[in-house]
C-alpha positions in Angstrom: -22.6 -14.4 -6.4 -19.8 -12.5 -8.1 -20.1 -8.9 -8.4 -20.0 -6.6 -11.5 -17.3 -4.0 -11.5 -17.6 -3.4 -15.0 -19.3 -0.2 -14.5 -16.6 1.0 -11.8 -16.0 4.6 -12.7 -13.3 5.5 -9.8 -10.3 4.0 -8.0 -9.9 1.0 -6.6 -7.8 0.8 -3.5 -6.3 -2.7 -2.7 -5.0 -2.9 1.1 -3.0 -5.8 2.0 -3.5 -6.6 5.7 -3.0 -10.3 6.4 0.2 -9.8 7.8 1.4 -10.2 11.3 4.0 -7.5 11.8 7.3 -9.4 13.2 9.3 -6.5 13.8 6.8 -5.1 16.0 7.4 -8.1 18.6 4.1 -8.1 20.0 1.1 -10.9 19.9 -1.4 -8.5 18.0 -0.8 -7.8 14.1 0.3 -4.6 13.8 -2.4 -2.8 12.0 -5.0 -3.8 14.8 -2.7 -1.8 17.1 -4.3 1.2 18.3 -3.1 5.0 17.7 -5.4 7.7 20.0 -7.6 4.7 20.9 -8.4 3.9 17.2 -7.2 0.8 15.3 -4.3 1.6 12.7 -6.3 -0.1 10.4 -9.4 1.8 11.0 -7.5 5.2 10.4 -5.9 4.0 7.1 -9.4 2.9 6.1 -11.1 6.0 6.8 -8.4 7.8 4.9 -9.6 6.2 1.6 -13.1 6.0 2.4 -13.3 9.7 2.7 -11.3 10.3 -0.4 -13.7 11.4 -3.2 -11.9 9.4 -6.0 -12.2 6.2 -4.4 -15.1 3.9 -5.5 -14.2 0.5 -4.1 -11.5 -0.8 -1.1 -10.2 -4.5 -1.7 -9.1 -5.3 2.2 -6.9 -8.4 2.2 -7.0 -10.0 5.8 -5.7 -13.7 7.0 -8.3 -16.6 6.6 -7.4 -16.6 10.9 -8.2 -13.1 11.2 -10.3 -12.6 14.6 -9.7 -8.7 14.8 -11.3 -7.7 11.3 -14.9 -7.4 12.3 -14.1 -5.1 15.3 -13.2 -2.6 12.7 -15.4 0.2 13.0 -15.6 0.7 9.0 -15.6 -2.7 8.0 -19.5 -2.7 7.2 -18.8 0.2 4.8 -20.3 -0.5 1.1 -17.5 0.3 -0.7 -15.1 -2.3 1.1 -14.9 -6.2 -0.2 -13.3 -8.6 2.5 -11.4 -11.3 0.8 -8.4 -13.8 2.0 -5.0 -13.4 1.9 -2.1 -15.3 1.1 1.2 -16.4 2.7 3.3 -13.4 1.8 2.3 -9.8 1.0 2.8 -10.2 -2.9 0.2 -13.4 -2.8 -2.5 -10.8 -1.2 -2.0 -8.7 -3.6 -2.3 -11.3 -6.3 -5.7 -12.4 -4.7 -7.1 -9.4 -5.0 -6.2 -8.6 -8.4 -7.9 -12.5 -9.5 -10.7 -10.9 -7.2 -10.9 -8.1 -9.4 -10.0 -10.3 -12.8 -12.9 -12.6 -12.0 -15.3 -9.7 -11.2 -14.5 -8.1 -14.9 -12.7 -4.7 -13.6 -11.6 -3.1 -16.6 -8.1 -3.2 -17.6 -7.9 0.5 -17.8 -9.0 1.3 -14.5 -6.3 2.6 -11.9 -5.7 0.4 -9.0 -4.0 1.8 -5.8 -2.1 -0.8 -3.3 -1.4 0.6 0.0 0.3 -0.5 3.2 -2.3 -1.3 6.0 -0.1 0.1 8.6 0.5 3.3 6.9 -2.2 5.3 8.5 -0.6 8.8 7.8 -1.4 9.3 3.9 -2.9 12.6 3.5 -5.4 13.3 0.4 -2.9 16.0 -0.6 -0.5 13.2 -1.4 -3.1 11.2 -3.1 -4.3 14.3 -5.2 -0.1 14.4 -6.3 -0.2 10.9 -7.2 -3.5 10.4 -8.8 -2.7 13.3 -11.2 0.6 12.2 -12.3 -1.0 9.0 -13.2 -4.1 10.4 -15.0 -1.6 12.5 -17.2 0.7 9.8 -17.9 -0.9 6.5 -17.8 2.4 4.9 -16.2 2.8 3.1 -12.6 3.8 5.7 -10.0 4.5 5.6 -6.3 4.6 8.1 -3.2 8.3 8.6 -2.4 10.1 11.0 -0.2 13.6 12.2 -0.7 16.1 11.2 1.8 17.8 13.9 3.8 20.1 11.6 5.7 23.7 11.1 4.5 23.7 7.0 3.6 26.7 4.8 4.4 26.8 1.2 3.0 27.7 -1.4 5.3 29.4 -4.8 4.9 28.4 -8.0 6.9 30.0 -6.8 9.5 29.0 -3.6 10.1 31.8 -1.7 8.7 31.2 1.3 6.5 33.0 1.0 2.9 30.5 3.4 0.5 28.8 6.9 0.9 26.0 6.9 -1.3 24.6 9.5 -3.3 21.2 10.4 -1.7 20.2 12.5 -5.0 19.6 9.4 -6.6 17.8 7.4 -4.0 14.3 8.0 -2.4 12.5 6.5 0.0 9.5 4.4 -1.6 6.3 4.7 0.0 3.0 3.7 -0.6 0.0 4.2 -2.5 1.9 2.7 -5.4 -0.9 2.8 -8.5 -1.2 1.3 -11.9 -3.9 0.4 -14.4 -5.2 -3.0 -13.4 -4.0 -4.8 -16.8 -0.3 -3.7 -16.2 -0.1 -4.6 -12.5 -2.0 -8.0 -12.5 0.1 -8.9 -15.7 3.3 -7.8 -13.9 2.7 -9.7 -10.8 1.6 -12.9 -12.7 4.8 -12.7 -14.6 6.9 -12.1 -11.6 5.2 -15.1 -9.2 5.4 -17.5 -12.6 9.1 -16.7 -12.6 9.6 -16.9 -9.1 11.1 -13.6 -9.0 11.3 -12.1 -5.6 9.4 -9.2 -5.6 7.8 -6.9 -2.5 5.1 -5.4 -4.3 3.5 -4.0 -7.2 6.5 -1.3 -8.1 9.2 -4.4 -8.2 7.0 -6.6 -10.5 5.9 -3.6 -12.7 10.0 -2.9 -13.1 10.7 -6.4 -13.6 8.0 -6.4 -16.6 9.9 -3.5 -18.1 7.3 -0.7 -17.1 9.0 2.8 -16.1 7.7 4.0 -12.7 7.7 7.7 -11.6 8.1 8.5 -8.3 6.0 11.2 -7.1 7.6 13.1 -4.4 5.2 13.6 -1.1 5.1 13.9 2.5 8.1 12.7 4.4 5.6 11.7 7.3 3.9 9.1 5.6 5.4 6.7 7.6 4.8 3.1 7.9 4.2 1.6 11.5 7.0 -0.7 11.7 8.7 -0.7 15.1 7.3 0.3 18.9 8.4 3.8 18.5 6.5 4.4 15.4 3.1 4.2 17.5 4.1 7.5 19.5 5.3 9.4 15.9 2.3 8.3 14.0 -0.2 9.3 17.2 1.6 12.7 16.5 1.4 13.1 13.0 -2.0 12.5 12.4 -2.9 14.5 15.6 -1.2 17.7 13.6 -2.1 17.1 10.2 -5.2 17.6 8.5 -6.4 14.9 5.9 
């Protein structure tokens, strides 16, 4: 039976969690690895469940997922579970289709956040939401680059130094109005444009996207060494 989301007043969050994390190199999908004896995905969910502006979380998982029912937050009333697609963008599109089918108003804010990015803080969410509500234009969390950046060729030979003043580390959440996000991703998929997520689809569709500079430790767990780093960050950071 379809839900009626037409009365949603808060923010909706899409968390694509259907990937297998190939770069981690293990048999367990990285979102189900543990940090401080908790699943990474549970930590990520807790950050949004405890954030006062979030009213709905659309959690997108593989149809073959055998771990999701082990999550301690999976039965929370704010969470809706749906099947993902072959690629991340397909999973996001499935979530947007679910929201469309259940009549989420076009003007409502929708965040998209990486399942394996558990170090997000409420302070950064405040910054992101404030900028979005002031501009009503798409935004993403980002961090300034502090290292010297060099461009290399296919033989790993350095040939160009990049100006880091004009480069950011793109992070999540990303946020946009529901109507803008669904239209942009639908257009990119129709045109067979290679996109990695909402921001690339939105920029392709002609939207201005604002980078909101937040904490540099909002890391995505991608490699084995990231597990200890994430544990340390979470242990020493308040929400």
